[in-house]
PALUMRO-771932 format. One record per residue: x, y, z of N, C-alpha, C, O in turn; chain. Coordinates in pm, 1 decimal. Layout:
       npx       npy       npz      capx      capy      capz       cpx       cpy       cpz       opx       opy       opz  chaine
         X         Y         Z         X         Y         Z         X         Y         Z         X         Y         Z       A
...
***
This chain:
       npx       npy       npz      capx      capy      capz       cpx       cpy       cpz       opx       opy       opz  chaine
   11591.1    3365.1  -33005.6   11714.0    3317.4  -32944.6   11777.8    3214.4  -33036.5   11708.5    3129.1  -33092.0       A
   11907.4    3221.9  -33052.7   11975.3    3120.1  -33131.5   11970.2    2985.6  -33059.2   11968.3    2979.0  -32936.3       A
   11968.2    2880.3  -33138.0   11962.5    2746.3  -33080.3   12076.2    2662.3  -33137.8   12119.8    2682.1  -33251.2       A
   12122.5    2568.4  -33056.6   12227.5    2477.9  -33103.2   12164.3    2369.4  -33190.3   12042.3    2365.4  -33206.4       A
   12247.5    2281.9  -33246.2   12196.6    2173.0  -33329.9   12107.9    2078.0  -33251.2   12020.0    2013.5  -33308.4       A
   12129.8    2068.9  -33122.4   12049.8    1977.2  -33041.6   11922.5    2042.6  -32990.3   11845.3    1977.9  -32919.5       A
   11898.4    2168.1  -33023.7   11776.1    2236.5  -32984.5   11787.4    2318.3  -32857.1   11689.9    2381.3  -32816.1       A
   11904.6    2319.2  -32793.1   11921.6    2398.8  -32670.9   11940.6    2545.8  -32708.2   11997.3    2579.4  -32812.2       A
   11891.4    2630.9  -32619.9   11910.8    2774.3  -32644.1   12054.8    2811.7  -32616.7   12116.5    2761.8  -32522.6       A
   12108.2    2900.5  -32700.2   12244.2    2949.8  -32681.3   12237.0    3090.2  -32623.3   12156.6    3172.8  -32666.6       A
   12320.1    3115.2  -32527.2   12326.9    3247.7  -32465.7   12466.4    3301.7  -32489.4   12566.2    3236.3  -32459.3       A
   12471.6    3420.0  -32543.0   12602.0    3481.4  -32569.2   12634.0    3577.9  -32455.7   12549.2    3656.8  -32414.2       A
   12756.0    3570.8  -32406.6   12803.1    3661.7  -32303.0   12906.3    3753.5  -32364.4   12992.9    3710.3  -32440.5       A
   12896.0    3879.3  -32330.8   12997.7    3974.4  -32373.8   13085.9    4001.4  -32253.5   13039.7    4051.3  -32150.9       A
   13210.4    3968.7  -32267.0   13304.3    3993.9  -32158.4   13370.2    4127.3  -32186.6   13440.5    4144.4  -32286.3       A
   13346.7    4219.1  -32099.0   13403.3    4352.8  -32117.6   13532.2    4364.6  -32039.6   13537.3    4343.2  -31918.5       A
   13634.8    4399.0  -32112.4   13763.5    4422.6  -32046.0   13761.0    4564.0  -31989.0   13700.1    4653.2  -32048.0       A
   13825.1    4585.0  -31877.1   13831.0    4720.8  -31823.6   13900.8    4812.9  -31923.2   13999.9    4776.3  -31986.4       A
   13846.5    4931.3  -31934.8   13908.9    5029.2  -32023.8   14035.6    5082.5  -31960.4   14043.2    5100.1  -31838.8       A
   14133.4    5107.5  -32042.6   14252.4    5172.4  -31989.5   14231.8    5323.0  -32001.9   14162.5    5370.4  -32092.0       A
   14291.7    5395.3  -31911.9   14286.2    5540.9  -31918.6   14415.3    5589.6  -31983.5   14508.1    5511.6  -32005.0       A
   14420.5    5717.3  -32014.2   14540.2    5770.1  -32078.5   14659.5    5769.9  -31984.0   14773.6    5778.7  -32029.3       A
   14635.6    5760.1  -31854.3   14744.7    5769.6  -31758.7   14781.3    5637.1  -31694.3   14873.6    5630.9  -31613.0       A
   14710.5    5532.0  -31729.5   14735.1    5405.7  -31660.3   14696.6    5288.1  -31748.1   14613.9    5301.2  -31838.3       A
   14756.7    5173.7  -31721.2   14708.3    5052.9  -31788.0   14569.3    5019.2  -31734.1   14517.7    5088.0  -31646.1       A
   14511.5    4916.5  -31785.9   14378.1    4877.7  -31742.6   14376.2    4845.9  -31593.5   14463.3    4776.2  -31541.5       A
   14275.1    4898.7  -31527.2   14254.9    4870.4  -31385.2   14129.1    4787.4  -31371.8   14034.5    4805.4  -31448.4       A
   14126.7    4697.5  -31276.5   14003.2    4623.2  -31250.8   13907.1    4715.6  -31176.2   13946.8    4820.6  -31125.8       A
   13782.2    4675.6  -31170.2   13679.9    4764.4  -31113.0   13700.2    4792.6  -30964.4   13641.8    4887.2  -30911.7       A
   13781.6    4712.8  -30895.8   13803.7    4738.0  -30753.7   13938.0    4806.5  -30728.2   13975.1    4825.5  -30612.4       A
   14011.6    4844.0  -30832.5   14140.3    4910.7  -30813.1   14124.0    5062.3  -30822.1   14033.7    5113.7  -30888.1       A
   14214.7    5131.8  -30753.4   14212.4    5277.5  -30748.5   14353.6    5330.5  -30767.8   14451.2    5270.1  -30723.2       A
   14362.5    5444.0  -30834.9   14491.8    5507.0  -30860.4   14502.7    5632.9  -30774.8   14405.2    5706.0  -30757.9       A
   14621.1    5657.2  -30721.6   14645.2    5776.9  -30640.9   14750.8    5862.0  -30709.3   14861.7    5816.2  -30736.9       A
   14714.3    5987.3  -30736.4   14807.3    6086.4  -30789.6   14840.3    6184.2  -30677.6   14760.2    6205.2  -30586.6       A
   14957.9    6243.2  -30685.0   15001.2    6343.0  -30587.0   15001.0    6480.6  -30652.7   15021.9    6492.8  -30773.4       A
   14977.1    6584.4  -30571.8   14981.6    6721.3  -30622.9   15035.4    6815.1  -30515.6   15026.2    6787.5  -30396.0       A
   15091.3    6925.7  -30560.8   15139.6    7029.4  -30471.1   15018.6    7113.1  -30429.4   14947.9    7165.5  -30515.5       A
   14994.1    7126.3  -30301.7   14874.4    7194.6  -30253.2   14876.2    7342.8  -30289.6   14771.5    7399.6  -30320.6       A
   14991.1    7405.1  -30286.4   14999.7    7548.8  -30315.6   14966.3    7578.4  -30461.0   14884.1    7665.5  -30489.3       A
   15029.0    7506.8  -30553.1   15012.2    7536.9  -30695.6   14909.3    7447.4  -30763.5   14867.6    7475.1  -30875.9       A
   14868.1    7339.9  -30695.9   14775.8    7240.6  -30750.7   14832.9    7171.8  -30874.6   14757.2    7124.0  -30959.2       A
   14965.7    7166.5  -30886.0   15029.7    7099.1  -30998.7   15067.8    6957.4  -30958.3   15098.0    6930.0  -30842.1       A
   15065.9    6868.6  -31056.1   15094.5    6727.2  -31030.3   15240.1    6709.4  -30988.6   15329.6    6776.5  -31040.1       A
   15261.9    6618.7  -30895.4   15395.8    6585.8  -30845.5   15407.9    6434.6  -30830.9   15309.1    6361.6  -30837.8       A
   15531.5    6389.5  -30810.7   15549.4    6247.2  -30781.1   15532.3    6225.9  -30630.7   15505.7    6321.3  -30557.8       A
   15547.0    6104.6  -30584.5   15521.2    6071.4  -30444.1   15616.9    6140.8  -30348.0   15586.5    6153.3  -30229.4       A
   15732.8    6186.4  -30397.6   15828.5    6257.1  -30311.8   15808.5    6408.5  -30317.4   15876.0    6481.8  -30245.1       A
   15717.8    6456.4  -30401.3   15692.2    6599.2  -30412.3   15771.1    6666.7  -30522.6   15765.5    6789.0  -30535.8       A
   15844.6    6590.1  -30602.6   15921.8    6647.1  -30713.6   15832.7    6664.8  -30835.9   15729.0    6599.8  -30849.1       A
   15875.5    6754.7  -30925.8   15803.2    6769.7  -31051.4   15804.6    6636.7  -31125.7   15898.6    6558.2  -31113.1       A
   15700.0    6612.4  -31202.8   15691.2    6486.8  -31275.6   15797.4    6479.5  -31384.7   15829.4    6578.9  -31449.8       A
   15850.7    6359.9  -31402.6   15942.1    6333.5  -31513.1   15894.1    6205.7  -31580.1   15809.4    6134.8  -31525.8       A
   15947.1    6176.9  -31695.7   15896.5    6062.1  -31770.9   15909.5    5931.5  -31693.8   15829.3    5840.4  -31714.5       A
   16007.0    5920.0  -31606.6   16023.5    5796.4  -31531.3   15941.1    5788.4  -31404.5   15928.2    5680.4  -31346.7       A
   15885.0    5899.5  -31359.6   15815.0    5901.9  -31230.5   15676.3    5963.5  -31241.5   15632.8    6033.9  -31150.5       A
   15606.3    5938.0  -31351.9   15476.4    6002.2  -31367.9   15357.7    5907.0  -31352.6   15243.3    5948.5  -31371.1       A
   15382.5    5780.9  -31319.3   15273.0    5684.7  -31304.4   15209.6    5697.7  -31165.8   15278.5    5727.5  -31068.2       A
   15080.1    5675.6  -31157.7   15014.0    5679.5  -31026.6   15043.7    5553.0  -30946.5   15090.7    5452.8  -31000.3       A
   15015.6    5560.2  -30819.2   15023.1    5440.8  -30735.5   14888.4    5369.2  -30745.9   14783.3    5433.1  -30739.4       A
   14891.3    5237.8  -30762.0   14768.8    5159.4  -30779.2   14741.9    5080.9  -30650.6   14831.5    5016.3  -30596.3       A
   14616.3    5087.5  -30602.4   14575.7    5016.7  -30482.1   14458.9    4925.1  -30514.7   14376.6    4955.8  -30601.0       A
   14452.4    4812.7  -30445.1   14349.0    4713.0  -30472.3   14213.5    4746.9  -30412.4   14111.4    4694.8  -30457.4       A
   14211.0    4833.1  -30312.0   14082.5    4873.2  -30253.8   14082.7    5023.4  -30229.3   14187.8    5086.8  -30219.9       A
   13963.7    5077.6  -30219.3   13949.1    5220.2  -30190.0   14002.3    5251.1  -30050.8   14064.0    5355.5  -30029.7       A
   13979.0    5161.7  -29956.6   14026.1    5185.2  -29819.8   14178.4    5191.7  -29813.0   14233.6    5273.8  -29739.7       A
   14246.6    5105.9  -29888.7   14393.9    5112.1  -29893.3   14440.3    5246.1  -29949.1   14534.4    5306.0  -29897.1       A
   14374.4    5293.3  -30054.8   14410.1    5421.6  -30115.5   14385.6    5536.2  -30018.4   14466.6    5628.4  -30009.2       A
   14275.8    5531.0  -29946.9   14245.7    5634.7  -29847.2   14348.3    5633.4  -29733.6   14397.2    5738.3  -29691.7       A
   14379.9    5514.2  -29684.8   14476.7    5500.9  -29575.9   14612.5    5558.8  -29618.2   14674.6    5634.7  -29543.9       A
   14657.0    5521.6  -29738.6   14784.1    5574.0  -29789.7   14778.5    5726.8  -29799.7   14872.5    5794.9  -29758.7       A
   14669.5    5780.6  -29853.6   14656.6    5925.4  -29873.2   14661.4    6000.0  -29740.4   14729.0    6102.2  -29728.8       A
   14590.5    5949.6  -29641.2   14592.6    6014.5  -29508.7   14733.2    6012.7  -29449.4   14780.6    6112.4  -29395.0       A
   14798.7    5897.6  -29461.2   14934.6    5884.3  -29408.3   15031.1    5978.1  -29481.8   15119.2    6038.0  -29420.1       A
   15013.9    5990.3  -29614.1   15103.2    6073.7  -29695.3   15087.8    6221.6  -29660.4   15188.0    6291.7  -29646.2       A
   14964.7    6270.2  -29646.4   14948.3    6413.3  -29617.2   14987.3    6446.2  -29473.7   15021.6    6560.6  -29443.6       A
   14982.5    6347.8  -29385.5   15031.2    6369.2  -29249.7   15183.1    6382.5  -29250.6   15238.8    6467.9  -29181.7       A
   15249.7    6297.9  -29328.7   15396.2    6300.6  -29335.8   15447.9    6417.7  -29418.7   15553.9    6472.6  -29388.4       A
   15374.7    6456.6  -29522.8   15417.4    6564.6  -29612.7   15299.4    6658.4  -29635.4   15226.4    6641.6  -29733.1       A
   15278.6    6757.4  -29547.1   15160.7    6843.9  -29555.9   15150.3    6925.1  -29685.3   15040.1    6962.2  -29725.6       A
   15262.7    6952.9  -29750.4   15259.0    7032.3  -29873.7   15207.3    6952.7  -29993.0   15176.0    7010.2  -30097.2       A
   15198.1    6820.3  -29978.2   15147.5    6735.1  -30086.7   15002.6    6697.3  -30060.0   14961.4    6680.2  -29945.3       A
   14926.9    6684.6  -30167.0   14791.9    6633.0  -30158.6   14782.4    6505.8  -30239.9   14870.2    6476.5  -30321.0       A
   14676.8    6430.5  -30218.6   14654.4    6306.6  -30293.6   14513.4    6309.5  -30351.3   14418.3    6352.1  -30285.7       A
   14502.3    6263.6  -30474.2   14371.1    6252.4  -30538.0   14354.0    6108.6  -30584.3   14440.5    6053.5  -30652.4       A
   14241.6    6048.4  -30546.8   14213.1    5909.5  -30580.5   14119.4    5906.1  -30701.8   14020.3    5978.7  -30708.1       A
   14153.9    5819.8  -30797.3   14072.5    5799.9  -30917.6   14028.6    5653.8  -30924.6   14100.4    5564.3  -30880.0       A
   13910.3    5630.9  -30981.0   13862.5    5494.4  -30997.5   13912.1    5434.5  -31129.0   13990.0    5497.5  -31200.5       A
   13867.4    5313.9  -31160.8   13914.4    5242.3  -31279.5   13871.0    5309.0  -31409.7   13927.7    5280.3  -31515.1       A
   13771.5    5397.5  -31404.2   13726.0    5468.4  -31523.6   13792.9    5604.6  -31539.5   13763.9    5677.9  -31634.1       A
   13881.6    5638.1  -31447.4   13950.7    5766.3  -31454.6   13873.7    5881.4  -31392.7   13907.3    5997.6  -31415.9       A
   13770.9    5851.3  -31314.4   13691.5    5954.9  -31249.4   13744.6    5980.8  -31108.9   13776.4    5886.3  -31036.7       A
   13754.7    6108.2  -31069.0   13802.2    6136.7  -30933.1   13702.9    6085.0  -30828.5   13581.5    6099.3  -30842.7       A
   13758.1    6025.0  -30724.1   13676.0    5969.6  -30617.3   13683.9    6058.7  -30493.9   13581.9    6092.4  -30433.9       A
   13806.7    6096.7  -30456.5   13825.3    6173.9  -30334.2   13961.3    6243.0  -30339.2   14056.4    6191.6  -30398.2       A
   13969.0    6360.0  -30276.5   14096.1    6432.3  -30265.8   14130.8    6451.3  -30119.7   14043.0    6470.9  -30035.7       A
   14259.0    6445.3  -30090.3   14308.4    6465.1  -29954.9   14414.0    6573.9  -29958.1   14502.8    6572.2  -30043.2       A
   14404.8    6668.4  -29865.9   14510.4    6768.4  -29849.1   14502.9    6821.9  -29707.1   14399.3    6812.8  -29641.3       A
   14613.1    6877.3  -29661.0   14619.1    6936.6  -29528.7   14537.5    7066.2  -29533.1   14568.4    7155.7  -29611.8       A
   14435.0    7077.0  -29450.5   14345.2    7192.7  -29457.9   14415.3    7323.3  -29423.7   14382.6    7427.0  -29481.4       A
   14510.7    7320.8  -29331.7   14582.0    7444.6  -29297.6   14664.5    7494.1  -29415.5   14665.2    7613.7  -29444.7       A
   14733.6    7403.9  -29482.9   14814.6    7442.5  -29599.3   14723.0    7489.5  -29711.8   14750.6    7590.6  -29776.4       A
   14614.8    7416.9  -29735.3   14521.9    7454.1  -29842.0   14461.9    7592.4  -29816.1   14458.6    7676.3  -29906.1       A
   14414.8    7616.3  -29694.3   14352.2    7744.3  -29661.4   14449.4    7860.9  -29671.7   14408.8    7972.8  -29703.3       A
   14577.8    7836.1  -29645.2   14676.5    7942.6  -29654.8   14697.9    7986.6  -29799.9   14730.3    8102.8  -29824.7       A
   14680.2    7896.1  -29895.1   14708.9    7927.5  -30035.1   14584.6    7943.4  -30121.5   14595.9    7981.4  -30238.1       A
   14467.0    7915.4  -30067.9   14343.3    7924.4  -30144.9   14235.6    7984.5  -30056.6   14248.1    7984.6  -29934.1       A
   14132.2    8034.7  -30116.9   14020.7    8089.2  -30040.3   14043.6    8233.3  -29998.3   14122.7    8305.1  -30059.6       A
   13974.2    8275.0  -29893.5   13977.0    8415.6  -29850.2   14114.8    8467.8  -29811.0   14149.1    8579.2  -29850.5       A
   14195.6    8393.7  -29735.7   14328.0    8448.4  -29702.9   14411.8    8475.7  -29827.7   14480.0    8577.9  -29835.8       A
   14406.8    8385.0  -29924.3   14481.3    8405.4  -30048.5   14422.1    8521.9  -30127.6   14495.6    8598.7  -30189.7       A
   14289.9    8535.0  -30125.3   14225.0    8646.2  -30195.9   14266.5    8779.9  -30135.3   14297.2    8874.7  -30207.6       A
   14267.4    8786.9  -30003.5   14310.5    8909.7  -29935.8   14454.8    8944.0  -29970.2   14488.0    9059.5  -29997.0       A
   14540.0    8841.8  -29969.1   14681.5    8861.5  -30002.6   14697.5    8907.8  -30148.3   14777.1    8997.4  -30176.4       A
   14622.5    8847.2  -30239.9   14631.1    8887.9  -30380.2   14582.1    9030.4  -30402.0   14638.3    9103.6  -30483.5       A
   14478.5    9070.0  -30330.1   14429.3    9207.6  -30340.9   14535.8    9304.4  -30289.2   14559.9    9407.8  -30351.5       A
   14599.7    9272.8  -30176.8   14704.2    9359.8  -30121.2   14824.3    9368.7  -30216.2   14874.7    9477.9  -30242.1       A
   14869.8    9254.6  -30267.7   14983.5    9255.5  -30360.7   14946.2    9330.6  -30487.2   15026.4    9407.6  -30540.0       A
   14824.1    9308.7  -30536.4   14777.6    9379.3  -30656.1   14775.3    9529.3  -30635.5   14816.8    9604.7  -30723.6       A
   14727.4    9573.4  -30520.5   14721.8    9717.7  -30492.6   14862.1    9777.6  -30488.1   14885.9    9884.3  -30544.7       A
   14955.3    9709.3  -30420.8   15093.6    9758.5  -30413.5   15155.5    9765.1  -30553.5   15222.7    9862.6  -30586.9       A
   15133.2    9662.6  -30634.6   15188.5    9661.4  -30770.7   15126.6    9771.2  -30856.7   15196.9    9836.1  -30934.2       A
   14996.0    9792.4  -30843.8   14931.9    9899.1  -30920.8   14987.2   10036.2  -30882.4   15017.6   10118.1  -30969.1       A
   14999.8   10060.4  -30753.3   15054.3   10188.8  -30707.4   15198.5   10206.0  -30754.0   15236.7   10313.9  -30799.2       A
   15279.2   10099.2  -30743.1   15418.8   10105.1  -30788.4   15425.0   10133.0  -30937.6   15506.9   10213.5  -30981.9       A
   15340.1   10067.9  -31015.4   15337.3   10090.1  -31159.8   15299.6   10232.4  -31195.3   15361.4   10293.4  -31282.4       A
   15199.1   10285.3  -31128.7   15156.0   10423.1  -31154.5   15267.5   10520.9  -31119.5   15295.1   10614.0  -31195.2       A
   15331.4   10499.9  -31004.7   15441.3   10588.0  -30962.4   15557.8   10580.2  -31061.4   15615.8   10683.0  -31096.4       A
   15592.6   10459.2  -31106.9   15704.7   10443.6  -31200.1   15676.9   10513.8  -31332.7   15764.5   10582.2  -31385.6       A
   15557.1   10498.2  -31386.6   15522.9   10564.6  -31513.3   15514.8   10715.7  -31492.8   15561.3   10792.2  -31577.3       A
   15456.0   10759.3  -31381.4   15445.4   10903.2  -31354.6   15583.3   10965.5  -31337.1   15608.0   11075.4  -31386.6       A
   15673.1   10896.8  -31267.5   15809.0   10947.4  -31249.8   15879.3   10960.7  -31384.2   15947.1   11060.2  -31409.7       A
   15863.1   10860.9  -31469.5   15925.4   10867.2  -31601.9   15864.9   10980.6  -31684.7   15937.1   11049.7  -31756.6       A
   15733.9   11000.2  -31675.4   15669.1   11110.2  -31748.8   15717.6   11244.9  -31695.3   15742.2   11337.8  -31772.3       A
   15730.8   11254.6  -31564.1   15778.6   11378.5  -31502.5   15921.5   11410.4  -31546.7   15957.9   11526.9  -31562.9       A
   16002.0   11305.5  -31566.1   16140.9   11321.8  -31611.3   16149.9   11331.1  -31762.7   16258.2   11318.8  -31820.0       A
   16035.3   11352.9  -31827.9   16025.7   11368.2  -31973.0   16074.0   11244.2  -32047.5   16145.8   11253.7  -32147.0       A
   16034.0   11130.0  -31998.1   16057.6   10999.3  -32059.3   16206.1   10967.9  -32077.0   16244.2   10900.1  -32172.4       A
   16288.0   11015.9  -31987.4   16432.2   10990.3  -31998.0   16474.5   10863.5  -31922.0   16589.0   10820.0  -31934.0       A
   16385.9   10806.1  -31846.6   16420.8   10689.8  -31764.2   16370.7   10559.0  -31823.8   16324.3   10476.2  -31745.4       A
   16374.4   10534.0  -31941.1   16311.6   10418.7  -32007.3   16268.3   10307.2  -31912.3   16162.2   10248.0  -31931.9       A
   16347.6   10277.7  -31811.1   16311.4   10170.2  -31719.2   16184.7   10203.3  -31640.7   16112.9   10112.8  -31598.2       A
   16157.1   10331.2  -31621.3   16036.4   10369.4  -31548.9   15911.7   10318.3  -31618.2   15822.7   10262.4  -31554.2       A
   15905.3   10337.3  -31747.7   15788.8   10290.8  -31822.7   15789.1   10138.5  -31831.2   15685.7   10074.8  -31811.2       A
   15904.9   10080.2  -31860.8   15911.4    9934.4  -31876.1   15870.5    9865.6  -31745.8   15784.9    9777.1  -31746.3       A
   15931.3    9906.1  -31634.8   15895.6    9845.8  -31506.4   15753.4    9884.0  -31464.6   15679.4    9802.0  -31410.2       A
   15716.8   10008.8  -31490.5   15583.4   10054.2  -31452.8   15473.3    9975.2  -31520.3   15375.7    9936.0  -31456.4       A
   15489.0    9952.0  -31649.2   15387.7    9875.9  -31722.4   15382.0    9731.8  -31671.4   15273.8    9674.1  -31659.8       A
   15496.6    9674.8  -31641.5   15496.5    9537.6  -31587.7   15428.5    9531.7  -31451.0   15351.5    9439.8  -31423.0       A
   15457.7    9630.0  -31366.8   15390.7    9633.4  -31236.3   15240.2    9654.0  -31252.7   15160.9    9594.5  -31179.7       A
   15201.0    9738.2  -31348.6   15058.3    9757.8  -31373.3   14992.5    9626.8  -31417.7   14881.8    9594.9  -31374.3       A
   15060.1    9551.8  -31503.4   15006.2    9425.2  -31550.9   14990.4    9325.5  -31435.0   14883.6    9267.1  -31417.0       A
   15096.8    9307.0  -31357.2   15092.0    9213.4  -31244.7   14987.2    9257.9  -31143.4   14911.7    9175.8  -31091.2       A
   14982.7    9387.3  -31116.1   14884.8    9439.4  -31021.5   14742.2    9414.6  -31066.7   14656.2    9378.4  -30986.4       A
   14717.5    9434.0  -31194.6   14583.0    9411.1  -31248.4   14544.7    9263.9  -31237.1   14433.9    9231.1  -31194.6       A
   14636.0    9176.0  -31275.0   14607.5    9031.9  -31267.6   14582.8    8988.4  -31123.3   14488.0    8914.8  -31096.3       A
   14667.2    9033.2  -31030.9   14651.1    8995.4  -30890.0   14518.9    9050.3  -30833.4   14449.5    8981.5  -30758.6       A
   14485.7    9172.6  -30869.3   14360.1    9230.4  -30820.3   14239.8    9152.5  -30873.5   14147.1    9122.3  -30798.4       A
   14241.3    9120.2  -31002.6   14130.2    9043.8  -31060.6   14118.8    8907.9  -30992.7   14009.2    8864.9  -30956.6       A
   14231.8    8840.5  -30975.3   14231.9    8709.5  -30910.2   14179.2    8720.8  -30767.3   14096.1    8640.6  -30724.7       A
   14227.7    8820.6  -30693.9   14184.2    8838.4  -30555.7   14036.7    8870.3  -30543.2   13967.5    8813.7  -30458.6       A
   13987.9    8960.8  -30627.0   13846.3    9001.0  -30618.9   13755.9    8886.5  -30659.5   13655.1    8862.3  -30593.1       A
   13788.7    8814.4  -30767.1   13701.7    8704.1  -30808.2   13702.6    8591.8  -30704.3   13598.6    8531.3  -30678.4       A
   13817.8    8563.2  -30645.0   13821.9    8460.6  -30539.8   13742.3    8506.3  -30418.6   13669.0    8427.5  -30358.9       A
   13756.3    8632.8  -30382.1   13682.8    8688.4  -30268.4   13532.3    8674.3  -30290.2   13459.8    8632.4  -30199.9       A
   13485.2    8709.4  -30410.6   13342.0    8697.9  -30440.5   13295.1    8554.0  -30442.0   13184.1    8523.9  -30398.0       A
   13379.6    8464.2  -30492.9   13341.9    8322.5  -30499.7   13332.2    8260.3  -30361.2   13257.5    8164.2  -30342.7       A
   13405.1    8312.2  -30264.3   13407.1    8256.4  -30128.6   13289.5    8303.2  -30043.0   13273.0    8255.5  -29930.7       A
   13208.2    8394.9  -30093.0   13094.0    8444.4  -30013.8   12991.5    8339.3  -29992.9   12889.6    8364.4  -29928.6       A
***
């Protein structure tokens, strides 16, 4: 241990400043940040539900976790299409809030069923459009162009629906 000139032991303290995150200035260890998101698309939004812009992209900062939770509950009650996610001072997610009815309508089994149905309709439409164009000896250029696009969308929707359906088991 280092000692002073008078023979007393010296103790060194390291004062650690809170780290800042990429989205916020430094927060103290008891502060929490709340971000908003659109429940349907899961994309970040501002507190009014608008797309983020350079002037409105900062989170709301709360001094306690309970304040952040209270605000989040109140916000999703007033605006069911918005969700809130709470982050701690290190930028780690603490808790998410969203209206369960809105969330379930756009995610999980109901959304998987809907995606499978839309995918099937798009696949059938694509096949019919390409077949019609082939039957007309490729004179309908739009048949192939639209048909291929419907086939693409149908395939993507079917894959999304089936994988979500399997994940929900």
